[in-house]
VOGU-3710 file (C-alpha; in Angstrom, 3 decimals, decimal comma):
1> alcsdpsvsm> 12,615/-17,140/4,889  10,358/-18,255/1,962  9,608/-14,677/1,044  13,364/-14,093/0,846  14,465/-16,896/-1,547  14,609/-15,795/-5,281  13,725/-19,449/-6,346  10,260/-19,142/-5,358  9,498/-16,423/-7,913  11,792/-18,378/-10,446
11> atqcsadeda> 13,841/-15,262/-10,346  16,995/-14,887/-12,354  19,912/-12,390/-11,352  20,036/-9,320/-12,969  23,163/-8,770/-14,914  23,351/-5,010/-14,099  22,881/-5,387/-10,366  24,037/-8,388/-8,363  21,365/-7,721/-5,548  18,437/-7,662/-8,089
21> wclgngiaad> 16,495/-10,796/-9,070  14,371/-10,313/-12,185  10,706/-12,043/-11,542  10,283/-15,085/-13,778  6,774/-16,029/-12,871  3,401/-14,403/-12,086  1,869/-11,252/-13,846  5,243/-9,315/-13,676  7,361/-12,047/-15,292  9,529/-10,478/-18,099
31> wqvpdsltmg> 8,158/-7,114/-17,593  10,534/-4,275/-18,531  11,028/-0,961/-16,733  11,920/1,912/-19,258  15,630/2,918/-19,100  14,432/6,472/-18,631  13,304/5,407/-15,291  16,118/3,464/-14,365  19,277/5,136/-15,337  20,712/7,869/-13,090
41> qtgsasscsc> 17,371/8,933/-11,874  17,192/10,174/-8,257  15,806/7,561/-6,027  16,406/4,780/-8,304  18,212/1,954/-6,357  19,051/-0,266/-9,266  20,117/0,030/-12,787  18,145/-3,375/-13,462  15,591/-2,941/-16,152  13,111/-5,671/-15,020
51> vhrspgapka> 10,460/-5,787/-12,339  12,691/-7,279/-9,580  12,968/-7,822/-5,874  16,154/-7,712/-3,693  15,786/-10,290/-1,062  19,253/-9,715/0,328  18,900/-6,313/1,219  18,123/-5,115/4,728  14,856/-6,271/5,700  11,723/-5,339/7,611
61> rvgscatvlp> 8,792/-7,596/8,242  5,030/-7,065/8,572  3,073/-8,971/10,962  0,238/-11,008/9,964  -3,156/-9,608/9,253  -4,294/-11,219/12,330  -2,012/-9,187/14,266  -1,865/-5,949/12,201  -5,468/-5,328/11,637  -6,816/-5,110/15,179
71> iyrmmedfks> -3,998/-2,753/16,330  -4,512/-0,272/13,374  -8,314/-0,464/13,969  -7,769/0,853/17,535  -5,992/3,913/16,713  -7,707/6,914/18,300  -7,606/9,238/15,282  -6,703/9,626/11,659  -3,107/11,389/12,476  -2,185/8,281/14,740
81> lsevadglra> -3,502/5,833/11,925  -1,640/7,455/9,102  1,546/7,674/11,004  1,519/3,914/11,574  0,202/2,982/8,247  2,921/4,863/6,428  5,480/2,696/8,307  3,377/-0,314/7,239  3,532/1,026/3,489  7,175/1,537/3,698
91> tmhcgqstgs> 7,620/-1,919/4,877  5,527/-3,420/2,327  7,432/-1,646/-0,388  10,797/-1,884/0,911  10,858/-4,879/3,498  11,655/-8,539/3,465  9,585/-9,714/0,608  10,893/-6,986/-1,959  13,942/-5,454/-0,454  15,366/-1,832/-0,460
101> sstlctqsta> 16,628/-1,684/-4,142  13,532/-3,523/-5,681  11,191/-1,850/-8,392  8,583/-1,532/-5,784  10,781/0,483/-3,329  12,044/3,278/-6,031  9,603/5,842/-6,513  9,965/6,221/-10,165  9,275/2,901/-10,990  6,836/1,496/-8,077
111> vmdplffvny> 3,827/1,778/-9,984  4,885/-0,528/-12,667  5,154/-3,302/-10,041  1,855/-5,395/-9,538  2,256/-5,580/-5,718  1,980/-1,587/-5,691  -1,927/-1,942/-6,180  -2,237/-5,010/-3,932  -0,364/-2,962/-1,252  -2,577/0,006/-1,550
121> afldriffgw> -5,833/-2,016/-1,456  -4,822/-3,415/1,753  -4,126/0,297/3,062  -7,438/0,842/2,136  -8,929/-1,946/3,943  -7,197/-0,703/7,092  -8,407/2,563/6,694  -12,086/1,327/6,033  -11,793/-1,110/9,074  -10,746/1,888/11,244
131> qrthyikndi> -13,434/4,139/10,057  -16,160/1,154/10,603  -15,006/0,162/13,909  -15,049/3,719/15,471  -18,140/4,317/13,753  -19,766/1,259/15,395  -18,296/2,173/18,770  -19,582/5,911/18,313  -16,466/6,998/19,982  -14,937/9,620/17,311
141> dvsdcygcem> -16,015/11,131/14,129  -14,386/9,296/11,420  -15,677/11,424/8,718  -13,137/14,417/9,685  -9,572/14,512/10,597  -6,925/17,202/11,363  -5,853/18,541/7,882  -9,098/17,356/5,940  -9,893/20,712/4,837  -6,564/20,623/2,626
151> hmthyhepla> -7,590/20,078/-0,913  -6,047/16,984/-2,679  -3,525/17,861/-5,375  -5,060/16,274/-8,367  -8,758/16,552/-7,713  -8,961/19,880/-6,186  -11,453/18,842/-3,521  -11,182/18,599/0,352  -9,828/15,401/1,757  -12,870/15,183/3,922
161> ewfgradese> -14,963/14,600/0,963  -13,265/11,307/0,391  -13,553/10,178/4,088  -17,097/9,848/3,139  -19,723/9,267/5,944  -21,164/6,224/7,109  -24,495/4,936/5,623  -26,989/4,402/8,442  -28,689/1,400/7,014  -25,685/-0,475/5,451
171> pcvllpkssp> -22,190/-1,439/6,768  -20,399/0,918/4,184  -19,133/4,152/3,844  -20,885/6,814/1,378  -18,408/8,477/-1,135  -17,988/11,465/-1,695  -19,429/12,815/1,622  -21,429/15,773/0,118  -23,151/14,136/-2,944  -22,396/10,376/-2,615
181> raclyyvdek> -22,302/8,196/-5,816  -20,893/5,050/-4,156  -21,083/2,923/-0,984  -17,915/1,406/-0,075  -17,650/-1,777/1,851  -15,693/-5,047/2,156  -17,466/-8,590/2,271  -16,949/-10,011/5,427  -14,896/-13,572/5,263  -17,857/-15,180/7,004
191> e> -20,235/-14,364/4,387
//
């Protein structure tokens, strides 16, 4: 498959790991990962110090957006959505395009890979689509969830605050819920 071919990213084989291919083009070309994050760290799958992919590793494949998004939007509650979205997240980080020993698949180096932020933006879009679909259908309360009373570690606020609430006049979600300062929406591709 095209995604599995190292020549697509003009990659060069890492001398420290024969399964790792250092990216040779794009924003991450020639980026280096600090040795302290790759040498002997728990969860580090490679000793390669570049941002890399391992296309020969065991693969998982993500379906196209046309097949994935409608399925996720139909999830009956946040718990169901989060369970399947976590599988998608793992596949995007360690699947066919990146490999199980890539920079993206290693917890200590994942944030150094530019695909990390693209993946989480996609997951945000799935979550927003789920919220918007159920708000329009008016079938479940998408501003609350099982466990939403728990406080987020860094922000010390209930998770429900960041689920927001639907704006009655605009196709967006007001954030945070109790005293909104922003209204999050995605532009429809048809506009």
